[in-house]
N, C-alpha and C positions, 0 to 999 in steps of 0.2 A: 517489749509492748505485746499484746496476745491480740490474734487475729480469732475473731468468731466467723465461725463458716457454719452454713446450713445443716450440717451433721450436728454441732455444738449446741444448736438454739432447738434442734428438734424436741417436741415434747413428748412423743413416743416412737418406738420402732415400726415402720410402714411393713406391711408383710402382703406380698403379692399375690392375687387372690383372681379368679373368675364367678363371679358371683350374679346372676341374673338377679334385679330387684326391680320396683317399681317407683316411679319418681315421679310428684306432683309439685306444683307450684302453690304454697300457701297463701299466696299475693294474688287476688283478683284482677290487680291491671296487670299483671304480668302471668297470663294463664301459660301452663305446661304441664302435660302428663305424658308419659312416654315408659315403655322398659328399656331399661339401660343395663350395662355390665359394670358391675364394680372391676375395677382393675387392681386397685392398692387399697389398702384400710391400716388403721390403726386405732389406738384407743380414743384418739381425737377427732378424727376425722377419715376421709377417706376421697379417691379420685375416682371419676366413673365416665365411662364414655357415652355421648349421643349425640342426637341427629341435629340439634338447636344449640346457637348460643345462646347461655341465660347470664341475665344481667347480676353482677357482683351485689351481695347483701339480700338477694332475693330469698326467703325463707321458702325451706323444700321439706317435704314429707317422704322419707324414703321406706317404703312397705316391700312385704313378702320377704322378710328376712328368714335366713335359715331356721330360726328359731319360730319362727311365725309372726315375731312381732314388727313393729314399727319403730323410727326414730325420727325425731326433728333436728333439723342442719340448715345452715345458712351458707350461699353460695361464697366461698372465699376466691375463688378464681375461675377464668374460663380462657383457655386455648386452641386454637384450634390444630387440628391432629391433619398434616398435611397442608397441602396448597390449594385443593380444591373445596374447602369448605363445606365438606359433606358430613364432617364427624368432627366433636369438641371434647376435648377433655376438662371435666370441670371437678373443680376442688371444693370439696364442702366441710366445714367445720360443724360436728356436732354439737347440740345445745346440752344433751346428756352423755356424759362420756364413760367410756368402759369398752368391753369387751362385748358390745351389741351384738358382733357377727356370730359368734358361737364358736370361735377358732377354739379347737381343745390346745391345750398347752401354750397359751400366748405367751410373747415375750415378758422378761421379768419386770419392765418397765411398766408393763402394763397395768400391774397389779398396786402400783406408786399414782397412775393417776386418779382422781377421785372416781368412784365407783358409784354409777347410776344405772338403773335395768332400763331398755327400751320400753317402749308402752307394749304389754303383752295382750293379746286377743281375747277377747271374753267367750268362756268356754260355752258349747253350745248347749242347748238343752238336751239332756238325756245321752249325752258324749262324755263317754269315761276318758278323764285326763291320766288315767295310771296306765303302765306299760302291760302289756299281756305276763302272766303269771311264767316265771323262769327267764324272762327277758330283762336285762340291765339296762337301765338307763345308757349308760356310756356306748352299749354294743346297738342300742337302737336309734340312737344320734349317730354314731359313724358310718351306718348303712346308710340314713339319709340325707348325708349332705348333697344339696345339689351343685357343689362347685369344684374346682380342683383348685389345689395351691401350687405356685411355682416358686421356686428358688431362685435368689438372684444375689451377685455380689453387693454388700454394704445393706442387705435388706435381710430380715429374718425368714428362716424356712422352718416350719414346726418339726420336732425330733421324729424319727421314724420309730419305727419298733420293731 
């Protein structure tokens, strides 16, 4: 008899991170808007800490992603962090799956997930979208990452150079 565990049913590897993002509710009946911190990401979703309990199935928009885009998701679960009710861990399932987080060298199983890009910001009038001469895009992005990556047992950590 095969025992199905959460690890064998996981759709993509989780990566522990610390990414500040803006989260807003897309449901007018459930207003919410807050600056939150992503704690774990995968190609299919994320987990973030916030100060309000969000109802399951609430559509949300995660914006101010490292690449400057936004992505829509739905609340999959919400559990209190601690006994004081001050913070909640919200699990969100992405509508557009893939490496929307801008993780360099993501886990291999992220490429097997259907790849769709997040909503990209519109270029501002008169602003060049090309990097300065002599700067490679990889080096520019590496210096601009606004978050920290953490390693952990059972989770993927990006390879070191």
